[in-house]
N, C-alpha and C positions, 0 to 999 in steps of 0.2 A: 618884624612887623607884628603889631598886636592884632589878635583876633577875638579878644574878649575884653571886658572892662579891665583896665590896667591903671596902675599908679606907679609912676617912676619918681623915686626920691633921689635927688642929685646932691651928692656930697662934694662940694668944691671948697677945699680947705687945705692949708699947709699943715695944720695940727691934726694928727691922727686921733686925738681925743674927740673931735667932732663926730667921728665915725661911731663911737659908742652911743651918742644921742640918736643918730640916724637909724641905727640898728634897733634901738628901743622903739622909735617911732614906727618903723616898718612892722615890728611884731604887733604893736597896738593896732595898726591899720589892718593887718590880717584878721584880727579878732573883731574889728568893727565893720569892715566892708562885707559885701556879698561873698559868700564862700567860694564862688567861682572866680573872683577877681584875682588878677595877677599883680603881685607887688615885687618891684625890683629896686635895688639900691645900686646906683652907678657912682663909682668913686673916682674922683679926679684930683690932681694936685698931689701934694705931699702926703695927704691922707692915705694914699695907696700903701704906704709903709705899714699901716695898721692891718693890712690883709695878709701879712706873712704868717706862716704856720705857727711859729713860736712867739708871736707878738702878744702884746698886752690885751688885744681885743679878741683873742682866740675863743674864750668861753662865750662871749656875746655873738661872735660869728657862728659858732656851732649851734647855739640856740636859735639863731635867726634862720640859718640855712636848713638845718635838719629838723628842727622841731616846728618852726613856723612856716617853712616852705617858701621863703623869700629867696629870690635870685639875687646874688651879689656879683656885680660886674666891675672889673678894674679897667681903667683906661690905659692902653698900652703905651700911648705917648707919655703919660705921666710916669708909668713904670720905668720907661727908658730914662727919663730925666732923673728919677730918684734912684736908679741902679737896682731896681727890683726885677728879678727875672721870674718867668712863669713857674719854674720849679720851686720857688720859695713861697708861693701862694698856698694858703690853706686849701686842702681838698674841698671842692665844692664851689670855689670862687672861679668864675669864668672871666674872660677878657673881651673887650671891644677895641677895635683899632683906635678910634678917636671918640671920646665921650661926646663932643659937640655934635658930630654927625649922627651918632646913635640916638642921642636925645632928640634931635630934630626929627629924625624918622619916626620915633615913637610918638611924638606929639602930633605929627602930621597924620599918623594912623589913629589918633583919637585918645591917646593915653593922657591921664591927668598928671601934672607936673608939680613937684614940691622941691624947693631948693633949701638945703640945710647949710 
C-alpha cells in the first residue's frame, strides 16, 4: 500500500522491448516528480522475459533500479506462463503474485497509474 505520492507504470506487453521504453519513462519521472515520490514499474505478460539477469534490458534495469531508485516488480502469474523463475531475475527485481491485484490496490491507495 502506498504511503506517499506514488506513480505506478504498468508494462503489459508480449514484447520485452516495450520494457526499455517504460524504464526510460520511469527514470524521467524520478527526475521530474517530487523527490519523495515513489516510482514503480510493474511488468506483466511476455515482457517479464526482459527482467532476467542476462537479458538485453540488463543495463537499463541496473540504471533504473540502482541509479534512479525505481522499484521494478514482475508479475508471478506472467513469469509462470513464460517459464521465468525467481532465480533468473536480475538482482533488485521483486515480484507480485498478480499484477492486476497489485495495481488495483495501489490505485485504491491513491497511486497515479500510467500504462505502457
